[in-house]
N, CA, C and O of each residue as an XYZ file, in Angstrom:
236
protein
N       0.706     -1.084      0.108
C      -0.064     -0.067     -0.049
C       0.811      1.328      0.143
O       1.527      1.569      1.116
N       0.609      2.147     -0.937
C       1.382      3.365     -0.738
C       1.222      4.307      0.395
O       0.147      4.530      0.951
N       2.506      4.915      0.743
C       2.538      5.722      1.782
C       3.012      7.129      1.316
O       4.002      7.224      0.591
N       2.372      8.134      1.693
C       3.112      9.437      1.271
C       4.565      9.599      1.708
O       4.957      9.212      2.809
N       5.355     10.193      0.793
C       6.878     10.225      1.211
C       7.006     11.372      2.203
O       7.705     11.429      3.214
N       6.094     12.362      1.636
C       6.277     13.764      2.581
C       5.023     14.224      3.322
O       3.958     13.914      2.787
N       4.986     14.735      4.170
C       3.766     15.308      4.913
C       3.162     16.415      4.123
O       3.847     17.334      3.672
N       1.816     16.318      3.951
C       1.043     17.258      3.358
C       0.936     18.498      4.110
O       0.625     18.579      5.298
N       1.227     19.492      3.300
C       1.019     20.834      4.126
C      -0.457     21.120      4.613
O      -1.395     20.521      4.087
N      -0.649     22.023      5.603
C      -1.869     22.514      6.061
C      -2.654     23.019      4.984
O      -3.783     22.584      4.760
N      -2.071     23.988      4.251
C      -2.782     24.707      3.192
C      -3.204     23.815      1.902
O      -4.185     24.131      1.229
N      -2.538     22.869      1.647
C      -2.887     21.807      0.585
C      -3.902     20.807      1.032
O      -4.773     20.319      0.312
N      -3.697     20.551      2.306
C      -4.909     19.621      2.912
C      -5.989     20.278      2.897
O      -6.910     19.694      2.325
N      -6.316     21.698      3.491
C      -7.526     22.468      3.378
C      -7.953     22.604      1.812
O      -9.046     22.175      1.442
N      -7.221     23.098      1.088
C      -7.779     23.360     -0.199
C      -8.268     22.004     -0.987
O      -9.190     22.004     -1.803
N      -7.534     20.895     -0.627
C      -8.173     19.655     -0.924
C      -9.539     19.363     -0.467
O     -10.441     18.885     -1.156
N      -9.598     19.744      0.920
C     -10.785     19.329      1.560
C     -12.097     20.460      1.105
O     -13.285     20.140      1.143
N     -11.699     21.523      0.772
C     -12.759     22.558      0.305
C     -13.525     22.078     -0.848
O     -14.648     22.547     -1.034
N     -13.026     21.162     -1.675
C     -13.851     20.628     -2.646
C     -14.844     19.591     -2.212
O     -15.372     18.913     -3.094
N     -15.149     19.396     -0.999
C     -16.011     18.290     -0.484
C     -17.176     19.064     -0.329
O     -17.284     19.631      0.758
N     -18.157     19.240     -1.232
C     -19.320     20.079     -0.875
C     -20.518     19.371     -0.696
O     -20.694     18.377     -1.400
N     -21.478     19.741      0.216
C     -22.652     18.864     -0.035
C     -23.607     19.546     -1.038
O     -23.275     20.691     -1.346
N     -24.789     19.035     -1.637
C     -25.767     19.576     -2.335
C     -27.135     18.947     -1.819
O     -27.325     17.823     -1.353
N     -27.934     19.871     -2.009
C     -29.435     19.523     -1.719
C     -29.957     18.441     -2.677
O     -29.659     18.483     -3.871
N     -30.753     17.447     -2.150
C     -31.074     16.464     -3.177
C     -32.330     17.059     -3.971
O     -33.198     17.818     -3.540
N     -32.176     16.458     -5.362
C     -33.034     17.205     -6.142
C     -34.513     16.276     -5.911
O     -34.614     15.071     -5.681
N     -35.510     17.234     -6.054
C     -36.981     16.677     -5.747
C     -37.717     16.940     -6.948
O     -37.543     17.954     -7.625
N     -38.563     16.006     -7.226
C     -39.614     15.886     -8.065
C     -40.971     15.846     -7.647
O     -41.145     15.384     -6.519
N     -42.053     16.245     -8.327
C     -43.324     16.133     -7.881
C     -43.855     14.740     -7.958
O     -43.335     13.963     -8.759
N     -44.835     14.356     -7.206
C     -45.407     12.873     -7.348
C     -46.269     12.788     -8.665
O     -46.973     13.749     -8.976
N     -46.227     11.722     -9.398
C     -47.042     11.670    -10.519
C     -48.657     11.516    -10.297
O     -49.506     11.730    -11.161
N     -48.900     11.085     -8.912
C     -50.344     11.247     -8.589
C     -51.000     12.339     -8.543
O     -50.614     13.171     -7.722
N     -52.000     12.613     -9.272
C     -52.544     13.818     -9.509
C     -53.127     14.328     -8.117
O     -53.066     15.527     -7.842
N     -53.700     13.392     -7.230
C     -54.324     13.728     -6.019
C     -53.006     14.057     -4.894
O     -53.240     14.639     -3.834
N     -51.783     13.663     -5.227
C     -50.864     13.841     -4.260
C     -50.002     15.139     -4.594
O     -50.156     16.188     -3.969
N     -49.073     14.982     -5.639
C     -48.262     16.066     -6.130
C     -47.364     16.489     -5.032
O     -46.999     17.665     -5.031
N     -46.936     15.648     -4.043
C     -45.982     16.234     -3.166
C     -44.542     15.937     -3.606
O     -44.255     14.955     -4.289
N     -43.654     16.845     -3.174
C     -42.067     16.537     -3.505
C     -41.673     15.372     -3.109
O     -42.076     15.025     -1.999
N     -40.781     14.422     -3.876
C     -40.214     13.292     -3.495
C     -38.937     13.247     -4.177
O     -38.631     14.103     -5.008
N     -38.089     12.167     -3.823
C     -37.037     11.842     -4.423
C     -37.120     11.228     -5.773
O     -37.904     10.284     -5.677
N     -36.654     11.336     -7.033
C     -36.707     10.788     -8.188
C     -36.496      9.292     -7.986
O     -35.679      8.917     -7.145
N     -37.194      8.414     -8.718
C     -36.884      6.886     -8.890
C     -37.103      6.254     -7.591
O     -36.508      5.217     -7.297
N     -38.080      6.933     -6.651
C     -38.410      6.289     -5.476
C     -39.981      6.484     -5.192
O     -40.621      7.460     -5.583
N     -40.481      5.461     -4.488
C     -41.829      5.540     -4.229
C     -42.077      6.841     -3.655
O     -41.192      7.566     -3.201
N     -43.379      7.129     -3.691
C     -43.754      8.504     -2.783
C     -44.156      8.145     -1.281
O     -45.076      7.403     -0.937
N     -43.293      8.812     -0.493
C     -43.695      8.451      0.840
C     -44.990      8.650      1.469
O     -45.452      7.976      2.390
N     -45.617      9.794      0.793
C     -46.915     10.384      1.082
C     -48.070      9.398      0.872
O     -48.918      9.017      1.679
N     -47.883      9.074     -0.454
C     -49.179      8.286     -1.033
C     -48.691      6.902     -1.297
O     -49.516      5.989     -1.342
N     -47.655      6.712     -1.441
C     -47.112      5.173     -1.609
C     -47.249      4.896     -3.322
O     -47.277      3.734     -3.727
N     -47.314      5.804     -4.075
C     -47.360      5.257     -5.527
C     -45.889      5.515     -6.249
O     -45.141      6.417     -5.871
N     -45.600      4.701     -7.225
C     -44.549      4.927     -7.999
C     -45.012      4.610     -9.550
O     -45.567      3.554     -9.856
N     -44.734      5.586    -10.421
C     -45.070      5.566    -11.790
C     -46.675      5.385    -11.882
O     -47.150      4.593    -12.695
N     -47.379      6.047    -11.135
C     -48.803      5.853    -11.183
C     -49.382      4.634    -10.620
O     -50.600      4.461    -10.663
N     -48.675      3.865    -10.150
C     -49.178      2.535     -9.342
C     -48.991      2.624     -8.118
O     -48.075      3.316     -7.675
N     -49.916      1.866     -7.249
C     -49.782      1.926     -5.939
C     -48.707      0.700     -5.604
O     -48.957     -0.448     -5.972
N     -47.764      0.958     -5.039
C     -46.752     -0.091     -4.530
C     -46.553     -0.168     -2.938
O     -45.986     -1.131     -2.422
N     -46.966      0.720     -2.326
C     -46.797      0.656     -0.907
C     -48.139      0.886     -0.187
O     -48.588      2.032     -0.187
N     -48.872     -0.175      0.472
C     -50.010      0.141      0.973
C     -49.848      0.995      2.328
O     -48.891      0.742      3.059
N     -50.649      1.871      2.629
C     -50.500      2.412      3.849
C     -51.442      3.766      3.856
O     -51.501      4.473      4.862
């Protein structure tokens, strides 16, 4: 396993870590006309339990 030959300076470490950014998840509207709640894409709606206009989660 490779090991660094020299210690990385504090400014290099911090400039490398500055690229680690979080982003808000993209949300889409539910396809169910009665619901229309925001949800994650390609995931069943947590409010009404539908996916692609089909009920997949009873509740």
